[in-house]
C-alpha positions in Angstrom: -224.0 140.0 205.5 -221.8 138.7 208.2 -222.5 135.7 210.3 -222.4 135.4 214.1 -219.1 137.3 214.3 -217.1 139.7 212.2 -213.7 138.2 212.9 -212.5 134.8 213.9 -209.0 134.8 215.5 -207.0 131.8 216.5 -203.5 132.1 218.2 -200.9 129.4 217.6 -197.4 129.2 219.0 -196.1 127.6 215.9 -193.3 128.9 213.7 -195.1 127.4 210.7 -198.8 126.8 210.5 -199.7 123.6 208.6 -203.1 122.7 207.1 -203.6 120.2 209.9 -203.3 123.1 212.4 -206.2 124.8 210.8 -208.9 122.2 211.4 -210.4 124.2 214.4 -210.6 127.5 212.7 -211.9 125.9 209.5 -214.7 124.2 211.4 -215.6 127.4 213.2 -215.6 129.3 209.9 -217.9 126.8 208.3 -220.4 127.0 211.2 -220.4 130.7 212.0 -219.4 132.4 208.7 -217.3 135.2 210.1 -216.3 138.0 207.7 -212.6 137.3 208.4 -210.6 134.4 209.7 -207.1 135.0 211.0 -204.4 132.8 212.6 -201.9 134.7 214.6 -198.6 132.9 215.0 -194.7 133.1 215.0 -194.3 132.9 211.2 -192.1 135.6 209.7 -194.3 136.6 206.8 -198.0 137.0 206.4 -199.7 134.6 203.9 -203.1 133.3 202.9 -204.2 129.7 203.1 -207.5 129.7 201.1 -209.4 132.5 202.8 -207.6 132.2 206.1 -205.0 134.9 206.8 -201.9 133.7 208.6 -200.2 136.7 210.3 -197.1 137.1 212.4 -198.1 138.3 215.9 -196.2 141.6 215.6 -198.0 142.5 212.4 -201.3 141.5 213.9 -200.8 143.8 216.8 -199.9 146.7 214.5 -203.1 146.1 212.5 -205.2 145.7 215.6 -203.9 148.9 217.2 -204.4 150.7 213.8 -208.1 149.6 213.8 -207.5 147.4 210.7 -208.7 144.1 212.1 -212.3 144.8 213.2 
């Protein structure tokens, strides 16, 4: 069962997302228990940091338009 929301999305302008950049989304995740947590940024390759997906913005838009996010 999902919490208050299905997907938590945070947008960052960073070329590299560090663990210190994830404090906000981590706190939101702990409180609201979304099914997915995604950081959209300027990194070149998608990756995972724990259960948070870090996704380049172009890939995110492709997945969003393809109905693969929600």
